[in-house]
C-alpha positions in Angstrom: 0.0 0.0 0.0 1.6 3.3 -1.1 0.9 6.8 -2.3 3.9 6.3 -4.7 2.7 6.2 -8.3 3.9 7.4 -11.7 2.2 10.8 -12.3 2.6 13.9 -14.4 1.1 17.3 -14.1 0.3 19.7 -17.0 -0.3 23.5 -16.6 -1.5 25.9 -19.2 -0.5 29.4 -18.1 -2.3 32.7 -18.5 -0.4 35.3 -20.4 -0.6 39.1 -20.9 1.6 41.8 -22.6 0.1 45.0 -21.2 1.7 47.1 -24.0 -0.1 44.9 -26.6 -3.5 44.0 -25.1 -4.7 42.8 -28.5 -1.6 40.6 -29.2 -2.3 37.3 -30.8 -2.3 34.8 -27.8 -0.8 32.0 -29.9 2.1 34.2 -31.1 2.6 35.5 -27.6 2.6 32.0 -26.2 5.1 31.0 -28.8 7.3 33.9 -27.8 7.3 32.7 -24.2 8.2 29.1 -25.2 10.9 30.3 -27.6 12.4 32.7 -25.0 13.0 29.8 -22.6 14.1 27.4 -25.3 16.6 30.0 -26.4 18.0 30.4 -22.9 18.6 26.7 -22.4 19.3 25.9 -26.1 16.4 23.5 -26.1 16.3 22.2 -29.7 14.7 18.8 -29.2 11.2 18.7 -30.9 8.2 16.7 -29.7 7.6 13.3 -31.2 3.8 12.8 -31.5 4.3 9.1 -32.3 2.1 7.0 -30.1 -0.5 9.6 -29.2 -4.0 8.4 -29.5 -6.5 10.9 -28.0 -9.7 9.5 -29.7 -9.6 6.1 -28.0 -12.3 6.0 -25.3 -12.0 4.0 -22.2 -15.6 3.0 -22.5 -14.8 0.7 -25.3 -15.0 2.6 -28.6 -13.0 5.1 -30.6 -14.4 8.5 -31.6 -14.5 8.9 -35.4 -12.0 11.5 -36.6 -14.7 13.3 -38.7 -16.7 13.8 -35.5 -13.8 15.0 -33.3 -13.2 18.6 -32.3 -10.0 19.9 -33.9 -8.4 20.3 -30.5 -8.6 16.5 -30.0 -6.6 15.6 -33.1 -3.0 15.2 -31.8 -2.5 11.5 -32.6 -0.2 9.2 -34.3 -1.2 5.9 -32.7 1.4 3.3 -33.9 4.1 2.3 -31.3 7.1 0.0 -31.4 8.6 -1.9 -28.5 12.2 -2.2 -29.8 14.6 0.3 -31.3 13.3 1.0 -34.8 14.8 2.8 -37.8 12.6 5.5 -39.2 11.5 5.7 -42.8 12.7 8.5 -45.0 9.5 10.5 -44.9 9.1 10.4 -41.1 12.8 11.2 -40.6 12.5 14.3 -42.8 9.5 15.4 -40.8 11.5 15.2 -37.6 14.4 17.1 -39.1 12.2 20.1 -40.2 12.3 23.3 -38.1 10.3 22.7 -35.1 7.2 24.6 -33.9 7.1 26.1 -30.5 7.4 22.7 -28.9 10.5 21.7 -27.0 11.6 18.8 -24.7 13.8 20.0 -21.8 16.7 18.4 -20.0 14.5 17.7 -17.0 12.3 15.5 -19.2 9.4 18.0 -19.4 7.6 19.2 -22.5 7.2 23.0 -23.1 4.9 24.0 -25.9 1.9 26.1 -27.1 -1.4 24.5 -26.4 -4.8 26.2 -27.1 -3.2 29.7 -27.2 -1.4 29.2 -23.9 2.2 28.2 -23.0 2.0 24.8 -21.4 4.5 23.0 -19.2 4.0 19.3 -18.9 6.1 18.0 -16.1 8.3 14.9 -16.5 6.9 11.7 -15.1 7.5 11.4 -11.3 7.2 8.5 -8.9 6.0 10.1 -5.6 3.6 12.9 -4.6 6.6 15.0 -3.4 8.4 14.6 -6.7 5.2 15.7 -8.5 5.1 18.9 -6.4 8.8 19.6 -7.1 8.7 19.2 -10.8 5.5 21.2 -11.0 7.2 24.0 -9.1 10.0 23.7 -11.7 7.5 24.8 -14.3 7.0 28.1 -12.4 10.7 28.6 -12.5 10.7 28.0 -16.3 8.0 30.7 -16.8 9.9 33.2 -14.6 13.1 32.6 -16.7 11.1 33.1 -19.9 9.7 36.4 -18.6 13.2 37.5 -17.7 14.5 36.6 -21.2 11.7 38.7 -22.8 12.4 41.5 -20.4 16.0 41.6 -21.6 14.6 42.4 -25.0 12.5 45.3 -23.6 9.2 43.4 -23.5 7.0 43.2 -20.4 5.2 39.9 -20.6 3.3 38.6 -17.6 2.7 34.9 -16.9 0.0 33.8 -14.5 -0.5 30.3 -13.0 -4.3 30.3 -12.9 -7.1 28.7 -14.8 -9.7 31.4 -15.8 -9.8 34.9 -17.2 -13.1 35.7 -15.5 -14.7 36.4 -18.8 -15.7 32.9 -19.8 -12.4 31.3 -20.8 -10.8 28.5 -18.9 -7.5 26.8 -19.4 -6.3 23.5 -18.1 -4.4 22.1 -15.2 -4.4 18.4 -15.9 -3.2 15.4 -13.9 -2.1 12.1 -15.2 -1.9 8.9 -13.1 -0.6 5.5 -14.3 -3.2 2.9 -13.4 -3.3 -0.9 -13.7 -5.3 -2.0 -16.8 -6.9 -4.6 -14.5 -9.1 -1.9 -12.9 -12.4 -1.7 -14.8 -13.2 1.8 -15.9 -16.7 1.5 -14.5 -15.0 1.2 -11.1 -13.0 4.4 -11.8 -16.3 6.2 -12.6 -18.2 4.9 -9.6 -15.6 5.5 -6.9 -13.7 8.5 -8.1 -16.7 10.7 -9.0 -17.6 11.6 -5.4 -13.9 11.9 -4.6 -13.2 14.4 -7.4 -16.3 16.4 -6.7 -15.3 17.0 -3.1 -11.5 17.0 -3.4 -11.6 20.7 -4.3 -11.8 21.6 -0.6 -8.2 20.4 -0.3 -6.7 21.7 -3.5 -8.8 24.5 -4.9 -7.0 27.7 -5.6 -10.0 30.0 -5.1 -11.6 32.5 -7.5 -13.7 35.7 -7.5 -16.9 35.4 -9.5 -19.7 32.9 -9.7 -20.5 31.4 -13.1 -18.2 30.9 -16.2 -18.4 34.6 -17.0 -18.5 35.7 -13.4 -22.2 36.6 -13.8 -22.6 36.8 -10.1 -20.3 38.4 -7.6 -18.8 36.2 -4.8 -15.9 34.0 -3.9 -15.7 30.3 -4.7 -13.3 27.5 -3.8 -12.3 26.2 -7.2 -11.3 28.0 -10.4 -12.5 25.1 -12.6 -15.7 24.0 -10.9 -18.1 26.2 -12.9 -16.6 24.8 -16.1 -17.6 21.2 -15.2 -20.6 20.4 -17.4 -20.8 16.6 -17.6 -20.3 13.5 -15.5 -18.2 11.4 -17.9 -16.8 12.2 -21.4 -13.9 12.3 -23.8 -13.8 16.1 -24.2 -11.3 18.4 -22.5 -11.9 21.9 -23.9 -15.8 21.9 -24.0 -18.5 19.9 -22.2 -15.9 19.2 -19.6 -16.5 16.0 -17.6 -15.6 15.1 -14.0 -14.2 11.8 -15.3 -12.3 12.0 -18.6 -12.4 8.8 -20.7 -9.4 9.3 -22.9 -7.6 5.9 -23.1 -4.2 7.0 -24.2 -1.7 5.4 -21.8 1.6 6.7 -23.2 2.8 3.3 -22.0 2.2 -0.4 -22.6 -1.5 -0.4 -23.2 -1.8 -4.1 -22.2 -0.6 -3.3 -18.7 -1.6 0.3 -18.0 -4.2 3.0 -18.5 -3.6 6.7 -17.9 -6.2 8.4 -15.8 -6.4 11.9 -17.3 -7.9 14.3 -14.7 -9.0 17.6 -16.1 -11.0 19.3 -13.3 -8.3 20.3 -10.9 -6.9 23.8 -10.2 -3.3 25.0 -10.8 -1.7 25.3 -7.4 1.0 27.6 -6.0 0.8 26.1 -2.5 2.9 22.9 -2.1 0.6 21.2 0.4 -2.5 21.7 -1.8 -0.6 20.2 -4.7 0.7 17.3 -2.5 -2.8 16.5 -1.4 -4.2 16.7 -4.9 -1.7 14.1 -6.1 -1.3 12.0 -3.0 -4.9 11.5 -2.0 -5.8 10.6 -5.6 -3.0 8.1 -5.8 -4.2 6.4 -2.5 -7.8 6.1 -3.7 -6.5 4.6 -6.9 -4.6 2.1 -4.9 -7.8 1.0 -3.2 -9.2 0.2 -6.6 -6.1 -1.6 -7.8 -5.9 -3.7 -4.6 -9.6 -4.6 -4.8 -10.0 -3.3 -1.2 -12.9 -0.9 -1.7 -15.0 -1.0 1.5 -18.8 -0.9 1.5 -18.7 2.6 3.0 -17.6 4.0 -0.4 -20.8 2.6 -2.1 -22.8 5.0 0.0 -21.1 8.0 -1.5 -22.8 8.0 -4.9 -24.0 11.5 -5.6 -27.5 12.3 -6.9 -26.2 15.0 -9.3 -22.4 15.2 -9.4 -22.2 18.3 -11.7 -24.6 20.3 -9.5 -22.7 19.1 -6.4 -19.4 20.3 -7.9 -20.9 23.8 -8.3 -22.6 23.8 -4.9 -19.5 22.9 -3.0 -17.3 25.4 -4.8 -19.8 28.2 -4.2 -19.8 27.8 -0.4 -16.5 28.7 1.2 -18.1 28.2 4.6 -18.1 24.4 3.8 -21.5 24.0 5.4 -23.4 23.2 2.2 -24.5 19.6 2.0 -25.0 17.8 -1.3 -27.7 15.2 -2.1 -26.6 11.6 -2.1 -28.2 8.9 -4.3 -29.6 7.2 -1.2 -31.6 10.3 -0.2 -29.3 11.6 2.5 -27.1 14.6 2.3 -23.4 15.1 3.3 -20.9 17.9 3.3 -17.7 17.8 1.3 -15.6 17.4 4.5 -17.7 14.5 5.6 -17.3 12.7 2.2 -13.5 13.3 2.2 -13.3 11.9 5.7 -15.0 8.6 4.6 -12.4 8.3 1.8 -9.5 9.0 4.3 -10.9 6.5 6.9 -11.2 3.8 4.2 -7.6 4.4 2.9 -6.2 4.6 6.4 -7.8 1.3 7.5 -6.5 -0.4 4.4 -3.0 1.0 5.0 -3.1 -0.3 8.6 -3.7 -3.8 7.5 -0.4 -3.7 5.7 1.6 -2.6 8.7 3.6 0.7 8.9 3.2 2.9 5.8 6.2 4.2 3.9 7.2 7.8 4.4 5.4 9.2 1.3 2.1 7.5 2.3 2.4 8.6 6.0 3.0 12.2 4.9 -0.1 12.3 2.7 -2.3 10.7 5.4 -1.1 13.1 8.0 -1.7 16.2 5.8 -5.1 14.9 4.7 -6.3 14.5 8.3 -4.7 17.8 9.4 -6.4 19.6 6.5 -9.9 18.1 7.2 -9.6 18.9 10.9 -8.6 22.5 10.2 -11.4 23.0 7.6 -13.9 21.9 10.3 -13.2 25.1 12.2 -9.6 26.3 12.5 -9.1 28.3 9.3 -5.9 29.8 10.7 -4.4 26.4 10.7 -5.7 25.6 7.2 -4.5 28.8 5.5 -0.7 27.9 5.2 -1.6 24.5 3.7 -4.8 25.1 1.6 -4.5 27.7 -1.1 -8.1 28.7 -1.5 -8.4 29.3 2.3 -5.4 31.6 2.3 -6.8 33.6 -0.7 -10.3 33.8 0.8 -9.0 35.0 4.2 -6.9 37.7 2.5 -9.7 39.0 0.2 -12.4 38.7 2.8 -10.3 40.7 5.2 -9.8 43.4 2.7 -13.5 43.4 1.7 -14.7 43.7 5.3 -12.3 46.5 6.1 -13.1 48.4 3.0 -16.8 47.8 3.3 -17.0 46.7 -0.4 -18.8 43.9 -2.2 -17.1 41.0 -3.9 -17.4 42.9 -7.2 -14.8 45.4 -6.1 -12.3 46.2 -8.8 -9.5 46.2 -6.3 -10.4 42.7 -5.2 -10.6 41.5 -8.8 -7.1 42.9 -9.3 -5.8 41.2 -6.2 -7.4 37.9 -7.3 -5.4 38.0 -10.5 -2.2 39.3 -8.8 -2.3 36.2 -6.5 -1.4 34.1 -9.6 1.2 36.5 -11.0 4.6 34.7 -11.3 6.7 37.8 -11.2 8.4 37.7 -7.7 8.1 41.4 -7.2 4.3 41.4 -7.9 3.3 38.0 -6.5 1.0 38.0 -3.4 1.9 34.3 -2.8 5.6 35.3 -2.9 5.0 37.9 -0.2 3.1 35.4 2.0 5.9 32.9 1.5 8.5 35.5 2.6 6.5 36.1 5.7 6.4 32.4 6.6 2.7 32.1 5.9 3.0 29.3 3.3 3.9 25.7 4.3 6.6 24.9 1.8 8.0 21.4 1.0 10.8 22.8 -1.3 12.9 25.9 -1.6 13.2 28.1 -4.8 16.7 26.7 -5.3 15.4 23.1 -5.4 12.7 24.1 -7.9 15.4 25.8 -10.1 17.5 22.7 -10.0 14.5 20.5 -11.0 14.0 22.8 -14.0 17.2 21.4 -15.5 17.5 18.0 -13.9 15.2 15.0 -14.6 13.7 12.8 -11.9 15.9 9.8 -11.3 13.0 7.5 -10.5 11.2 7.3 -13.9 11.8 7.0 -17.6 12.1 10.8 -17.6 15.7 10.2 -16.4 16.7 8.7 -19.7 14.8 11.2 -21.8 16.3 14.2 -20.0 19.7 12.5 -19.7 20.1 11.8 -23.4 19.0 15.4 -24.2 21.5 16.8 -21.6 24.4 14.7 -22.9 23.7 14.5 -26.6 21.1 17.1 -27.4 22.4 17.8 -30.9 21.8 14.2 -31.8 18.3 13.9 -30.2 16.0 15.3 -33.0 12.8 14.5 -31.0 11.4 12.8 -28.0 8.0 11.9 -26.6 6.5 10.2 -23.5 6.9 6.7 -24.8 10.0 7.0 -27.1 13.2 8.9 -27.8 14.5 9.5 -31.4 18.3 9.3 -31.7 20.6 10.2 -34.6 22.7 7.1 -34.7 25.3 7.2 -37.4 23.2 9.3 -39.7 20.1 7.2 -39.2 17.2 8.1 -36.9 16.4 5.4 -34.4 13.4 5.5 -32.1 14.1 4.0 -28.7 10.8 3.0 -27.1 10.2 3.7 -23.4 6.8 2.0 -22.9 7.3 1.3 -19.2 7.4 4.6 -17.2 9.0 3.0 -14.2 12.0 1.8 -16.1 14.9 3.7 -17.8 15.6 5.1 -14.3 19.0 6.2 -13.0 19.4 2.9 -11.2 18.9 0.9 -14.4 20.6 3.0 -17.1 22.5 5.7 -15.2 25.9 4.0 -15.4 25.4 3.1 -19.1 24.5 6.7 -20.0 27.4 8.2 -18.0 29.9 5.8 -19.8 28.6 6.5 -23.3 30.4 8.9 -25.6 27.5 9.4 -28.1 24.1 7.9 -29.0 25.7 5.1 -31.1 27.8 4.1 -28.1 24.8 4.3 -25.8 22.7 2.0 -28.1 25.6 -0.5 -28.3 26.0 -0.6 -24.5 22.2 -0.9 -24.1 22.0 -3.8 -26.5 24.9 -5.5 -24.9 23.3 -5.1 -21.4 20.1 -6.6 -22.7 21.7 -9.8 -24.0 21.0 -12.8 -21.8 24.2 -13.8 -19.9 25.4 -17.3 -19.8 23.8 -19.2 -16.9 20.8 -16.9 -16.8 
């Protein structure tokens, strides 16, 4: 039993160039990506091979003619052994790349839906997920600095909404055993995701997608949830996304793609987002789901998502399928108790699991009545207390222009403007990592997943790595392009290939050493 799991976080950032308010957002996003790519000489393009976004976990594939253009990012074939590429595909990969780069830390930096997006490298623990997500904030700050050196004032925000109807994503990805039926995922994770926002919401001014009503709510993304289950990510957004695109060995794994969470600037909120989800998934994988979780089926999950988010007092109860009603805190406590009991049957938990369980209970206890204790851990609570204090002292409503400006400034990544940075400096944010550790993670890949090999090859032989993707790396080996498959996210780690990579003089040498190491030894 463990909270350790292969995960990856994606963040689309808000952008603004005040001197050019009508600037094309795609071009501006490309400027941000190119600015950072130029700083670190990131020349490795993205390899779309193996992407298959139209495959649905419910057992069918969406017809391409029926798909929204934003869903068409696929090239579904995948090899399992190093494969030489045909001339046409090789020429494609050698063409000048778009604003799409793979970094030495194994992350992907690119333009997605008119926003710069940082997709973290795969990580193996909740703490690692937090650190390499924080690395994305460092990347964006460095990009702003690079543009400032050219005389441009470009601002990047780590948020999810513009308050005028547009929302942009903060997605989570969890590697899950293919043995878990997707019906079980829907049944047991729906109430969990609906209520999880009280732990990891980042708070927002405005009620409704276009902020039609004034007020404060817990989650930035809640009002954009419109469906229980579905394949879409940019419209008709569901609580449970059904994309069956594992970026791994499809016979062994599925990737749970979670699209309803908020982008977090608080470490503990981020840790709880990833850690609690990983533990609930473990319950499903181990077939230890207790009967208590069957009682948590919601009468109307979408309406419950909105109702919980719109009530920062946390007193609102939502209707259950059995005719009762419960608060979000009560529902989360049922999940925590179920996980803790299962953990106890396996003996002492590992450090990662113990940390998540401790923060989970501490957060729920604080949310029941001690908001002072909750504020350093839970981002929406800290924002709410700040804005509510200003509103009360100024005698204004929630529609105050000053409060709206401060709501946006909360997410500003410029250190001199960031409200979170000021709270952090005052010791009012519970941090798991320092800025220096985040800066290091921006250039160094995790050692615990296949991201180590991706980032390591780019760092060592970047000029001879034309492209890379989640499940493969393209190497220029003696003039030929060879795709090295990485279908198992928990392999290609430092323990497994670190010595080989360190001893290699070029990609050809690495492939020779890898093939030699893979040969069966006499007596095996």
